[in-house]
Backbone as CSV, one residue per row, in Angstrom:
resi,resn,N_x,N_y,N_z,CA_x,CA_y,CA_z,C_x,C_y,C_z
1,MET,8.518,9.666,12.257,9.684,9.880,13.085,9.336,10.838,14.223
2,ASP,10.089,10.715,15.323,9.797,11.558,16.460,10.883,12.612,16.648
3,ARG,10.691,13.425,17.689,11.599,14.548,17.950,13.043,14.093,18.180
4,SER,13.214,12.946,18.859,14.567,12.488,19.167,15.336,12.140,17.894
5,TYR,14.641,11.536,16.927,15.303,11.200,15.664,15.763,12.473,14.962
6,SER,14.933,13.482,14.957,15.294,14.728,14.309,16.479,15.384,15.003
7,CYS,16.503,15.317,16.325,17.655,15.851,17.068,18.929,15.096,16.704
8,ASP,18.807,13.781,16.544,19.973,12.958,16.221,20.557,13.308,14.859
9,ARG,19.753,13.858,13.967,20.231,14.148,12.614,21.306,15.235,12.607
10,VAL,21.391,16.012,13.679,22.435,17.040,13.737,23.609,16.612,14.604
11,SER,23.543,15.424,15.202,24.613,15.003,16.102,25.243,13.666,15.742
12,LYS,24.558,12.863,14.909,25.073,11.537,14.577,25.481,11.496,13.104
13,PRO,26.759,11.198,12.836,27.264,11.258,11.456,26.507,10.383,10.475
14,HIS,26.045,9.196,10.900,25.373,8.317,9.934,24.023,8.884,9.507
15,LEU,23.336,9.593,10.414,22.051,10.188,10.034,22.256,11.432,9.168
16,GLU,23.296,12.195,9.485,23.623,13.338,8.631,24.001,12.863,7.234
17,PHE,24.779,11.797,7.154,25.173,11.259,5.850,23.950,10.845,5.044
18,ARG,22.984,10.198,5.699,21.804,9.720,4.978,21.032,10.862,4.331
19,TYR,20.742,11.915,5.112,19.908,12.962,4.521,20.668,13.739,3.452
20,LYS,21.972,13.888,3.640,22.748,14.580,2.624,22.873,13.747,1.345
21,ALA,22.989,12.431,1.491,23.053,11.563,0.310,21.740,11.602,-0.468
22,ARG,20.622,11.665,0.263,19.327,11.755,-0.416,19.181,13.082,-1.150
23,ALA,19.589,14.166,-0.519,19.535,15.461,-1.198,20.400,15.453,-2.448
24,SER,21.536,14.792,-2.359,22.461,14.736,-3.488,21.871,13.981,-4.670
25,ILE,21.190,12.872,-4.406,20.634,12.108,-5.530,19.423,12.819,-6.137
26,VAL,18.690,13.580,-5.327,17.618,14.409,-5.895,18.210,15.439,-6.841
27,ALA,19.276,16.102,-6.398,19.897,17.124,-7.237,20.413,16.525,-8.540
28,ARG,21.030,15.365,-8.456,21.557,14.726,-9.666,20.434,14.426,-10.658
29,ASN,19.324,13.889,-10.174,18.229,13.548,-11.080,17.523,14.786,-11.611
30,ALA,17.423,15.818,-10.799,16.838,17.069,-11.295,17.686,17.634,-12.428
31,GLU,18.992,17.555,-12.289,19.875,18.053,-13.341,19.777,17.208,-14.606
32,ARG,19.484,15.925,-14.446,19.351,15.033,-15.607,18.052,15.272,-16.369
33,PHE,16.965,15.499,-15.650,15.643,15.438,-16.272,14.885,16.763,-16.299
34,LEU,15.433,17.810,-15.686,14.782,19.107,-15.705,15.720,20.163,-16.275
35,ASP,15.151,21.259,-16.699,15.948,22.409,-17.122,16.328,23.194,-15.873
36,THR,17.531,22.954,-15.374,17.941,23.616,-14.133,18.623,24.958,-14.391
37,GLU,18.578,25.418,-15.638,19.036,26.785,-15.889,18.010,27.783,-15.365
38,ALA,16.765,27.350,-15.277,15.711,28.183,-14.700,15.514,27.777,-13.241
39,ALA,15.245,28.743,-12.383,15.041,28.444,-10.967,13.789,27.596,-10.789
40,LEU,13.860,26.650,-9.883,12.810,25.648,-9.719,11.898,25.962,-8.534
41,SER,10.683,25.458,-8.625,9.782,25.412,-7.475,9.777,23.974,-6.979
42,VAL,10.003,23.803,-5.678,10.242,22.480,-5.099,9.315,22.261,-3.911
43,LEU,8.795,21.041,-3.816,7.986,20.625,-2.671,8.594,19.344,-2.115
44,ASP,8.865,19.329,-0.812,9.432,18.153,-0.154,8.398,17.588,0.811
45,LEU,7.997,16.345,0.587,6.985,15.685,1.412,7.663,14.951,2.569
46,GLY,7.172,15.176,3.784,7.801,14.577,4.952,9.152,15.207,5.218
47,CYS,9.181,16.522,5.270,10.433,17.291,5.274,11.146,17.304,6.609
48,ALA,10.526,16.763,7.670,11.105,16.832,9.021,11.391,18.292,9.372
49,GLU,12.597,18.553,9.863,12.930,19.922,10.294,13.502,20.765,9.159
50,GLY,13.557,20.213,7.958,13.969,20.984,6.788,15.423,20.869,6.394
51,LEU,16.216,20.054,7.084,17.646,19.980,6.769,17.893,19.457,5.349
52,THR,17.144,18.432,4.949,17.329,17.898,3.600,16.935,18.931,2.550
53,LEU,15.861,19.645,2.807,15.395,20.657,1.859,16.419,21.790,1.737
54,ILE,17.039,22.163,2.838,18.088,23.188,2.783,19.228,22.713,1.899
55,ASP,19.631,21.455,2.076,20.705,20.897,1.246,20.316,20.891,-0.226
56,MET,19.083,20.494,-0.529,18.625,20.479,-1.909,18.699,21.878,-2.512
57,CYS,18.320,22.868,-1.741,18.343,24.248,-2.243,19.767,24.764,-2.423
58,ASN,20.722,24.195,-1.692,22.121,24.564,-1.881,22.715,23.910,-3.130
59,LEU,22.109,22.810,-3.559,22.634,22.061,-4.705,21.956,22.432,-6.020
60,LEU,20.780,23.039,-5.937,19.995,23.346,-7.126,19.581,24.820,-7.121
61,PRO,19.311,25.393,-8.294,18.753,26.745,-8.337,17.255,26.673,-7.999
62,VAL,16.881,27.181,-6.844,15.503,27.066,-6.355,14.966,28.456,-6.047
63,ARG,13.863,28.809,-6.680,13.250,30.106,-6.381,12.307,30.020,-5.191
64,GLU,11.693,28.852,-5.027,10.723,28.666,-3.946,10.705,27.200,-3.541
65,ALA,10.771,26.952,-2.242,10.732,25.581,-1.741,9.787,25.510,-0.552
66,ILE,8.934,24.505,-0.557,7.990,24.273,0.532,8.194,22.856,1.047
67,GLY,8.231,22.715,2.349,8.295,21.400,2.965,7.033,21.155,3.778
68,VAL,6.534,19.932,3.725,5.342,19.555,4.482,5.725,18.478,5.491
69,GLU,5.392,18.725,6.743,5.713,17.792,7.830,4.507,17.681,8.768
70,TYR,4.214,16.464,9.187,3.034,16.230,10.023,3.259,16.606,11.482
71,SER,4.491,16.432,11.983,4.763,16.595,13.411,5.120,18.032,13.773
72,ASP,4.310,18.638,14.633,4.628,19.968,15.142,5.930,19.955,15.931
73,ASP,6.154,18.898,16.725,7.372,18.814,17.536,8.621,18.858,16.667
74,ILE,8.583,18.163,15.540,9.741,18.166,14.649,9.889,19.507,13.950
75,LEU,8.786,20.114,13.540,8.860,21.419,12.885,9.479,22.477,13.796
76,ARG,9.259,22.348,15.089,9.836,23.315,16.041,11.357,23.230,16.099
77,LEU,11.922,22.153,15.581,13.375,21.992,15.579,14.032,22.588,14.338
78,ALA,13.240,23.193,13.481,13.799,23.748,12.241,14.841,24.819,12.551
79,PRO,15.964,24.787,11.841,16.964,25.848,12.004,16.492,27.109,11.298
80,PRO,17.223,28.207,11.425,16.885,29.392,10.631,16.873,29.038,9.145
81,LEU,15.807,29.432,8.477,15.610,29.026,7.090,15.917,30.168,6.127
82,PRO,16.454,29.841,4.951,16.589,30.864,3.913,15.219,31.416,3.521
83,GLU,15.221,32.593,2.919,13.957,33.256,2.590,13.114,32.463,1.600
84,ASN,13.743,31.608,0.794,12.978,30.894,-0.231,12.408,29.564,0.257
85,ILE,12.569,29.242,1.545,12.074,27.976,2.093,10.981,28.245,3.127
86,THR,9.866,27.538,2.991,8.761,27.605,3.937,8.406,26.190,4.367
87,LEU,8.223,25.983,5.662,7.792,24.690,6.175,6.360,24.803,6.676
88,LEU,5.544,23.817,6.301,4.137,23.799,6.682,3.817,22.515,7.427
89,ARG,2.913,22.616,8.394,2.388,21.401,8.989,1.288,20.872,8.083
90,GLY,1.336,19.576,7.791,0.311,19.011,6.927,0.482,17.521,6.760
91,ASP,-0.510,16.920,6.136,-0.563,15.486,5.900,-0.197,15.218,4.442
92,VAL,0.805,14.376,4.212,1.231,14.108,2.837,0.185,13.327,2.056
93,ASN,-0.781,12.717,2.757,-1.871,12.017,2.077,-2.909,12.983,1.506
94,LYS,-2.994,14.157,2.095,-3.910,15.207,1.623,-3.246,16.539,1.941
95,LEU,-2.605,17.105,0.958,-1.762,18.270,1.182,-2.585,19.501,1.560
96,PRO,-1.969,20.424,2.301,-2.677,21.646,2.705,-3.264,22.395,1.512
97,GLU,-4.398,23.036,1.735,-5.104,23.718,0.647,-4.283,24.832,0.012
98,ARG,-3.371,25.414,0.774,-2.593,26.531,0.229,-1.551,26.074,-0.790
99,ILE,-1.351,24.773,-0.922,-0.409,24.251,-1.918,-1.161,24.088,-3.235
100,PRO,-0.788,24.814,-4.271,-1.573,24.822,-5.517,-1.353,23.575,-6.362
101,SER,-2.332,23.252,-7.164,-2.218,22.161,-8.126,-1.423,22.614,-9.351
102,SER,-0.809,21.648,-10.029,-0.103,21.884,-11.294,0.867,23.057,-11.200
103,TYR,1.673,23.068,-10.153,2.520,24.236,-9.871,4.008,23.910,-9.795
104,PHE,4.380,22.829,-9.135,5.781,22.588,-8.805,6.532,21.905,-9.946
105,ASP,7.816,22.238,-10.051,8.705,21.572,-10.992,9.191,20.237,-10.449
106,LEU,9.321,20.159,-9.135,9.922,18.989,-8.505,9.238,18.724,-7.164
107,VAL,8.822,17.478,-6.970,8.307,17.028,-5.678,9.173,15.857,-5.228
108,SER,9.644,15.909,-3.993,10.466,14.826,-3.452,9.751,14.179,-2.273
109,ALA,9.997,12.889,-2.133,9.490,12.116,-0.993,10.618,11.172,-0.585
110,LEU,11.424,11.596,0.367,12.676,10.923,0.681,12.537,10.133,1.973
111,ALA,12.593,8.810,1.827,12.448,7.902,2.973,11.136,8.157,3.706
112,ILE,10.062,8.358,2.934,8.757,8.607,3.547,7.701,7.604,3.099
113,LEU,7.781,7.100,1.869,6.715,6.234,1.359,6.561,4.958,2.173
114,GLU,7.662,4.448,2.728,7.572,3.218,3.533,6.881,3.449,4.872
115,HIS,6.667,4.720,5.225,6.036,5.040,6.509,4.524,5.238,6.406
116,VAL,3.979,5.290,5.199,2.559,5.612,5.040,1.772,4.360,4.684
117,ARG,0.465,4.408,4.977,-0.398,3.257,4.695,-0.644,3.067,3.204
118,ASP,-0.698,4.167,2.464,-1.055,4.090,1.046,-0.089,4.938,0.217
119,PRO,1.054,4.375,-0.186,2.014,5.147,-0.986,1.425,5.684,-2.288
120,ILE,0.459,4.961,-2.862,-0.138,5.437,-4.111,-0.859,6.763,-3.886
121,GLN,-1.524,6.912,-2.750,-2.212,8.168,-2.452,-1.223,9.330,-2.349
122,VAL,-0.085,9.086,-1.715,0.931,10.135,-1.609,1.471,10.489,-2.987
123,ALA,1.744,9.472,-3.795,2.227,9.722,-5.152,1.176,10.463,-5.979
124,SER,-0.095,10.162,-5.757,-1.171,10.843,-6.478,-1.244,12.316,-6.111
125,GLU,-1.021,12.626,-4.844,-0.971,14.027,-4.416,0.206,14.744,-5.073
126,ALA,1.342,14.042,-5.171,2.498,14.634,-5.850,2.168,14.931,-7.308
127,LEU,1.499,13.988,-7.968,1.107,14.199,-9.368,0.205,15.420,-9.497
128,ARG,-0.724,15.562,-8.586,-1.698,16.663,-8.661,-1.018,18.026,-8.587
129,VAL,0.008,18.151,-7.758,0.599,19.475,-7.546,1.776,19.763,-8.474
130,LEU,2.188,18.774,-9.263,3.258,18.999,-10.232,2.713,19.636,-11.502
131,ARG,3.504,20.477,-12.114,3.169,20.976,-13.448,3.406,19.859,-14.455
132,PRO,2.774,19.907,-15.616,3.083,18.927,-16.668,4.577,18.927,-16.987
133,GLY,5.163,17.761,-17.025,6.598,17.640,-17.248,7.412,17.662,-15.978
134,GLY,6.777,17.940,-14.829,7.480,17.983,-13.558,7.871,16.595,-13.068
135,LEU,8.790,16.566,-12.112,9.343,15.307,-11.621,8.923,15.002,-10.192
136,PHE,8.686,13.726,-9.957,8.513,13.188,-8.603,9.697,12.266,-8.339
137,ILE,10.482,12.575,-7.316,11.646,11.775,-6.963,11.440,11.219,-5.563
138,ALA,11.462,9.902,-5.458,11.238,9.247,-4.174,12.389,8.289,-3.889
139,THR,12.775,8.218,-2.624,13.760,7.230,-2.198,13.149,6.370,-1.107
140,SER,13.683,5.161,-1.008,13.219,4.231,0.012,14.342,3.245,0.291
141,PRO,14.482,2.777,1.536,15.473,1.733,1.804,15.082,0.439,1.108
142,ARG,16.060,-0.316,0.662,15.769,-1.629,0.098,15.390,-2.572,1.232
143,PRO,14.340,-3.356,1.066,13.795,-4.141,2.181,14.814,-5.041,2.885
144,PHE,15.683,-5.718,2.135,16.649,-6.612,2.783,17.537,-5.853,3.750
145,TRP,18.104,-4.744,3.274,19.012,-3.968,4.123,18.270,-3.251,5.235
146,ASP,17.053,-2.841,4.962,16.236,-2.198,5.998,15.981,-3.169,7.151
147,ASN,15.595,-4.390,6.828,15.326,-5.397,7.853,16.598,-5.784,8.596
148,LEU,17.701,-5.941,7.875,18.966,-6.292,8.515,19.428,-5.193,9.457
149,SER,19.348,-3.951,8.999,19.765,-2.822,9.823,18.930,-2.721,11.091
150,SER,17.636,-2.981,10.952,16.748,-2.935,12.119,17.111,-4.038,13.120
151,ARG,17.378,-5.265,12.611,17.735,-6.365,13.509,19.056,-6.106,14.224
152,LEU,19.978,-5.424,13.558,21.280,-5.125,14.160,21.232,-3.899,15.066
153,GLY,20.079,-3.242,15.126,19.938,-2.069,15.980,20.561,-0.813,15.417
154,LEU,20.812,-0.797,14.102,21.419,0.380,13.489,20.402,1.474,13.209
155,HIS,19.133,1.115,13.131,18.079,2.115,13.003,16.775,1.508,13.495
156,ARG,15.804,2.380,13.701,14.498,1.935,14.165,13.566,1.798,12.973
157,GLY,13.203,0.549,12.664,12.371,0.329,11.492,10.959,-0.097,11.829
158,GLU,10.611,-0.016,13.130,9.315,-0.552,13.521,8.140,0.278,13.019
159,ASP,8.398,1.527,12.598,7.302,2.361,12.102,7.166,2.291,10.580
160,HIS,7.870,1.373,9.950,7.705,1.181,8.517,6.474,0.311,8.275
161,ARG,5.567,0.803,7.435,4.285,0.124,7.236,4.243,-0.726,5.978
162,VAL,5.194,-0.525,5.071,5.181,-1.287,3.820,6.621,-1.472,3.357
163,GLU,6.888,-2.640,2.773,8.188,-2.902,2.179,8.110,-2.611,0.685
164,LEU,8.967,-1.717,0.240,8.915,-1.269,-1.150,10.147,-1.751,-1.903
165,GLY,9.998,-2.848,-2.609,11.025,-3.264,-3.550,10.845,-2.526,-4.866
166,ARG,11.699,-2.844,-5.822,11.649,-2.131,-7.105,10.286,-2.258,-7.774
167,SER,9.761,-3.463,-7.853,8.510,-3.667,-8.591,7.359,-2.900,-7.953
168,LEU,7.325,-2.868,-6.623,6.235,-2.155,-5.949,6.400,-0.646,-6.069
169,LEU,7.639,-0.166,-6.056,7.860,1.265,-6.279,7.396,1.674,-7.674
170,VAL,7.775,0.889,-8.671,7.362,1.197,-10.042,5.838,1.153,-10.155
171,GLU,5.232,0.121,-9.576,3.779,0.007,-9.618,3.107,1.192,-8.934
172,THR,3.676,1.622,-7.803,3.114,2.759,-7.063,3.064,4.004,-7.934
173,LEU,4.166,4.328,-8.596,4.190,5.530,-9.422,3.311,5.392,-10.655
174,GLU,3.336,4.225,-11.279,2.529,4.055,-12.487,1.040,4.100,-12.167
175,ARG,0.635,3.504,-11.068,-0.784,3.547,-10.709,-1.228,4.953,-10.324
176,ALA,-0.304,5.755,-9.846,-0.634,7.148,-9.538,-0.737,7.996,-10.802
177,GLY,-0.194,7.500,-11.912,-0.294,8.224,-13.171,1.011,8.735,-13.734
178,PHE,2.150,8.362,-13.120,3.449,8.828,-13.590,4.015,7.945,-14.691
179,GLU,4.834,8.549,-15.529,5.737,7.820,-16.406,7.047,7.635,-15.643
180,VAL,7.443,6.414,-15.383,8.701,6.157,-14.678,9.851,6.341,-15.656
181,VAL,10.759,7.261,-15.340,11.862,7.566,-16.258,13.202,7.064,-15.739
182,ASP,13.278,6.697,-14.463,14.548,6.174,-13.962,14.328,5.445,-12.641
183,TYR,15.128,4.416,-12.453,15.218,3.720,-11.166,16.678,3.377,-10.962
184,THR,17.200,3.669,-9.793,18.585,3.335,-9.504,18.753,3.011,-8.032
185,ARG,19.712,2.175,-7.748,20.090,1.880,-6.367,21.279,2.747,-5.996
186,PHE,21.346,3.170,-4.752,22.439,4.029,-4.325,22.780,3.744,-2.864
187,MET,23.868,4.337,-2.408,24.384,4.192,-1.059,24.983,2.781,-0.871
188,PHE,26.190,2.599,-1.409,26.912,1.336,-1.332,27.199,1.004,0.128
189,ALA,26.804,-0.197,0.545,26.796,-0.553,1.959,28.123,-0.310,2.685
190,PRO,29.277,-0.750,2.151,30.529,-0.501,2.878,30.810,0.983,3.114
191,VAL,30.460,1.824,2.145,30.657,3.264,2.313,29.636,3.827,3.302
192,ALA,28.386,3.376,3.186,27.331,3.877,4.068,27.584,3.495,5.521
193,PHE,28.361,2.428,5.758,28.642,2.013,7.133,29.711,2.875,7.791
194,VAL,30.583,3.480,7.001,31.701,4.251,7.564,31.239,5.341,8.538
195,PRO,30.168,6.107,8.246,29.745,7.130,9.212,29.336,6.571,10.569
196,TYR,28.945,5.285,10.643,28.653,4.694,11.948,29.903,4.633,12.820
197,LEU,31.065,4.689,12.192,32.335,4.703,12.929,32.750,6.127,13.278
198,LYS,31.825,7.056,13.073,32.036,8.481,13.343,33.103,9.080,12.431
199,ILE,33.172,8.556,11.217,34.049,9.088,10.182,33.174,9.727,9.115
200,ALA,33.387,10.990,8.871,32.541,11.707,7.918,32.835,11.245,6.492
201,VAL,31.775,11.087,5.716,31.872,10.751,4.288,31.029,11.769,3.532
202,SER,31.609,12.434,2.567,30.844,13.423,1.814,29.923,12.723,0.824
203,PRO,28.744,13.269,0.587,27.830,12.679,-0.392,28.439,12.581,-1.786
204,SER,29.257,13.560,-2.162,29.861,13.511,-3.500,30.843,12.349,-3.612
205,LEU,31.600,12.076,-2.548,32.507,10.929,-2.558,31.711,9.629,-2.603
206,ALA,30.653,9.537,-1.814,29.820,8.335,-1.821,29.202,8.118,-3.193
207,GLN,28.805,9.194,-3.836,28.202,9.077,-5.167,29.217,8.575,-6.183
208,ARG,30.458,8.993,-6.043,31.496,8.496,-6.950,31.733,7.003,-6.732
209,PHE,31.728,6.566,-5.482,31.827,5.135,-5.209,30.659,4.388,-5.840
210,ASP,29.457,4.934,-5.665,28.268,4.299,-6.249,28.433,4.126,-7.758
211,ASP,28.891,5.176,-8.417,29.023,5.133,-9.873,30.049,4.085,-10.306
212,ALA,31.138,3.994,-9.538,32.183,3.041,-9.885,31.716,1.609,-9.672
213,VAL,30.974,1.376,-8.579,30.552,0.022,-8.231,29.380,-0.423,-9.087
214,ARG,28.547,0.512,-9.497,27.303,0.168,-10.195,27.539,-0.584,-11.504
215,VAL,28.701,-0.362,-12.109,28.987,-1.055,-13.373,29.283,-2.534,-13.139
216,LEU,29.585,-2.901,-11.893,29.850,-4.302,-11.555,28.554,-4.918,-11.057
217,ARG,27.814,-5.526,-11.936,26.470,-6.010,-11.606,26.473,-6.994,-10.452
218,VAL,27.593,-7.698,-10.244,27.655,-8.687,-9.179,27.528,-8.038,-7.804
219,LEU,27.815,-6.742,-7.704,27.737,-6.026,-6.428,26.432,-5.252,-6.271
220,ASP,25.514,-5.442,-7.186,24.267,-4.685,-7.172,23.492,-4.848,-5.871
221,GLY,23.585,-6.038,-5.271,22.841,-6.283,-4.038,23.356,-5.530,-2.832
222,PHE,24.515,-4.867,-2.964,25.126,-4.200,-1.819,24.748,-2.723,-1.706
223,PHE,23.798,-2.274,-2.516,23.273,-0.916,-2.354,22.093,-0.954,-1.396
224,VAL,22.102,-0.060,-0.406,21.106,-0.147,0.660,19.869,0.703,0.399
225,ASN,19.947,1.627,-0.556,18.818,2.501,-0.845,18.487,2.465,-2.328
226,GLN,17.318,3.003,-2.652,16.857,3.030,-4.041,16.150,4.352,-4.300
227,CYS,16.231,4.764,-5.548,15.616,6.034,-5.952,14.838,5.807,-7.227
228,ILE,13.631,6.319,-7.262,12.789,6.222,-8.454,12.355,7.620,-8.874
229,VAL,12.301,7.818,-10.186,11.948,9.125,-10.731,10.762,8.971,-11.668
230,GLY,9.718,9.725,-11.405,8.547,9.723,-12.264,8.312,11.103,-12.852
231,ARG,7.814,11.128,-14.078,7.493,12.392,-14.736,5.986,12.505,-14.948
232,LYS,5.447,13.684,-14.648,4.049,13.954,-14.974,3.965,14.224,-16.457
233,GLN,3.188,13.429,-17.158,3.146,13.550,-18.602,2.438,14.834,-19.035
234,VAL,2.919,15.368,-20.131,2.384,16.633,-20.661,1.040,16.386,-21.313
């Protein structure tokens, strides 16, 4: 992503909704699969200017959070950060040396795997820096909706290098060495479209819609995003 996209995230409701919805689903899965009574160490891959990471830290007890972003231009757009958040320039395919191995409780990769040439390599780096029992949470647009949205001009999808359906996401994490503990679709299309009309939708309200609709299997195809959770085995 470029500087203009990052600028748009603070001015366009649909982009704000997307990053907040992703932060919300990370928080939900962390609460399901981790002991969140203890403060967490968190690493966010492809963190952009840090807005999603800030949201995650507001939703979870976090003692230390690090974000890694490749673009200096985007990092310069970071807002004032809380003391427990640090943003680093780096490549998610080979993380900066100052990031320790077997350290983090949670690593997130939100709407980033479809942008890289080798998602397995990124997942492998996440595995390396997680402590045993730690979680890797990744989200990606579902290919059908991603392609449709791009054709309709709702987003720029030309920099996506790989289409990640469920089977390929699962394969990516398993080949990297993770135990896949959950896969879910989220962001119900009719609700996700409302912010394009410049009407704000809270992530918690969208999540409630998702939960209500998810039980109706016939509507499963109308979720535009997907989330996969992998655990580093002890």
